[in-house]
N, C-alpha and C positions, 0 to 999 in steps of 0.2 A: 627741579624737586618739589611737589608742593602737596607737603602732609597737611592733613585734617587732624583736628584735635576730636575725641570721640566728646560724645554729649554727655551730659549726665544720665539719662536713659540708657546710652552705651554702656557706660562705666558699670552700671547698677547690672546690667545685662551679663557683662563679662564675667563679675563678680559671682551673680547668679549661677552662670553656666560651669564654673568650677564646684559649686554645692550642689550641683542638680542631681537628683535623687538615682538617676540611673546611668548617666554617661560622666558626672562630674569625678575629677582625681580625688578632691579631697573625702568624700564617701569613701572611694575605692581605698584610700590610704587608711583609714581608719577600721575598715573590714564591716563583717555584719555585727559584731557587738558594739558598733558606734552609734554615735547620733543618727537619725535620719535625714538624708539630703532633701532637697527643695525641689517643690514642682516649679514649672514654667511661669508661672504666674505670681510668685511670690514677691512681694514688697521689700522696701529697703529695710524695714522694721523685723521683718522674717530673716532678712540675708544678714543683718547684725546679729541675732540671736543664733542664727545657724555658725557664724562664724566664732563667736563664745563657745557654744557648745562643742565644737569640733576642736578649739585652742583648750579646752579642759579634757578632751578624750585622751585616749592612750595610742597617742601618736608622738613620734619622735620629737624630743623637745625642742631643736632647733626649726623644726616647722611650726611648732604650738606658739613658739613666741613671734613669729610673725605673723599668725594668725590672730593672736591676741591684739597686736597693735594694728591689722586690719580692723577688727571689730570697734577698736577704740576710734578709729578715724571715721568710721561709716556710723557710730555714734555720735560723733561730732557731727556730721551732716545732717542725721536728723534732726538733731537739737539745734543746729547755726539757722542763719538765715539763707536767702537764695543765692546771695553773694559770695558766700562762704562755702557752699554745698559743693560746689565742681572741685576746690581744692582738696576737701577732707574725703572725698570718693575717691580723686585721683590719687591721694594719699594711701588710701585702703587697698586701691586696685595695685598700687607698687607693692604692696606688702604682700598682697596675694601672689603674685609673680614672685617674691623673692621666697615664699614660702614651696612654692613649686619648684624653684631652682634647688632650695634647700632639699626638698625630697626626694629628687632626681640624683643628689649627690650622696646619698644614702645607699650603701653598699647592701644589695637585696640578700 
């Protein structure tokens, strides 16, 4: 089995898709009163800001904690050099996945 790692651009795309204004699960979780989602062309700084905004929104605390950690990791990717960027983005993506799992475990 030959698994390929996601590239930096693919990691950003995966995180951004969770924040997509029309199809993202994070904006759907926060409802119409929450922050706005992102457009398809949003860059890493916008992704980081959106993660912070949603972490501060009226969403379940277990999800907000994971999104805040994702935002911190994404911010570290912005501030880091190219060699550390991949690790920080991978960590941010992992936190987004954990946030999604936490959201799915919350009873409707």
